[in-house]
N, C-alpha and C positions, 0 to 999 in steps of 0.2 A: 504494500500500500504506500502510495506517495504522500508524505507528510509535509512537504514544503508548501507554502502559500502560493496561490496563483500569481503570475507576474502582473496580470491586469485584473483589477477589481472594479467592475462597472458601477458598483454602489458606493465607491469611495468618493468623498467630496473633492472637487477640483482644487488644484493648488492656486489657481487664479480665480478670484471672485469678481465677475464683471460688474456687480452691483456696487461694490465698495471701491473698485479699482485699486485693490491692494493685494499683495501676495500673502498667502497664509503659509505657515510653517508646515511642511510636509513631513513624511516619515524620515528617519535618519538616512542621510546620504542623498536625499532628493535635491535636485537643482533648485536653488532659489535665486532668481535673477537680481542683479543690483538695482537699487532705486535710482531713478533718473530725475534730475531737476530740469526745468525748461531753460532754454538759452536766455541768458541775460545780456541784452545788447547795450554796449557803451560806445556810441559813435559808430565807427566802422568795424569795431571789434566785438566779438561775442565770447562769452565764457560758458563753457559746458562743464557741469560738475557731475561726475559719476562716482557714486560711493560704492565701495570703500576705497577706490583708487584715487589717483591724484587729479587735480583740475587741469583741463586741457584748454589752452587759449587758441582761439581761431581768429585770424586777422583777415579781414576782407578789405584790402587796400584798393583804391582806385589806381589802375595802371597809369604810368607816365605816358606822355604823348610821344616821346622818342623822336623829336624833331618833325612830327607830322604837321603841325601848324606852320613851321618854318618852310617845310617842303611845299605846302599848298600856296603859301604867300609868294615864295620865290617863283613858283610855276606861273602864277597869275601875273606877277611883275614882268617876268621874262616874256610871256606871251604878249602883254600890252606894249612893251617897249621894242618888240621885234627881235629879241635875242632868242630866236627859236632854237639855235644850236644848244643853248643852255638847258632847254627842255629835255634834252637827251640825258641830262644828269638829274634834274629835279623830279621828273616823273618817276624814274626808278627809286628815287629817295622816298617818295610817298609809299611805295610798296614795301620797301625795307623798314620804314617806320611802323607800318601796320603789322608786318611780320614780327618785329621786335616787341610790340605791345602784346601780340598773341602769345609769343614765347614767354613773356613775363607772367601772363595769366596762367599759362600751363605750369610755370615754375621752372622752366628750362633756362637757368641763368647763363650758361655758356652761349647758347644760341642767341639769347636776348642781347648779350654784350656784343657779339659779332655783328648782328644786324643793326644795333644801335650805332656802332662805330661806322658801319658802311653808310647808313643814312646820313650821318654827320659829314663824312668825306664827300659823298655825292652832292650834298648841299653846298659845301665849301667850294668844290670844283664848279658847280653850276653858278654860284654867286660870282666867282672870279671870271669865268667865261662870259657871263652876262654883263659884268661890269666892263670888261675889255671890249666886247662887241658894241656896247652902248657908247663908250668913249670913241671908238673908231668910227662909228656911224655919225656921231656929232662932228668929229674932225672932218670926215669926208663930205658931209653935208655942208659944213661951213666953207670948205674949200670950193665946193661946186657952186655955192651961191655967190661967193665973192668973185668968181671968174666970169 
């Protein structure tokens, strides 16, 4: 005759009582889940407390723009002043700035740093090329009008 108790007792009370939304102590060795407290928001940061373990801090920072605004402004200025060759640098800088922001959101610091630097370099080259072309066009226009 088998004297061990059955593994499943359909008449036993549940460990979780949905009416009180609390956990009851079960038989020895039964799993009792930890108690959770709701997230407490403080600005862009949240605090999640899980007992009996330690407190976990979650930071939701807004990502930087990684020269995105600079890239867009330089592209508009280069287009308006006719320095269209500089657009070959400023338009790719927009894409690199967006990719750097996406990499920051993903948490990929190395990729973010590389794309951030590339966006800056492309903006610098686009600015220099645009400035040189604008100065040259003013000089040639002044020479043409004076003759």
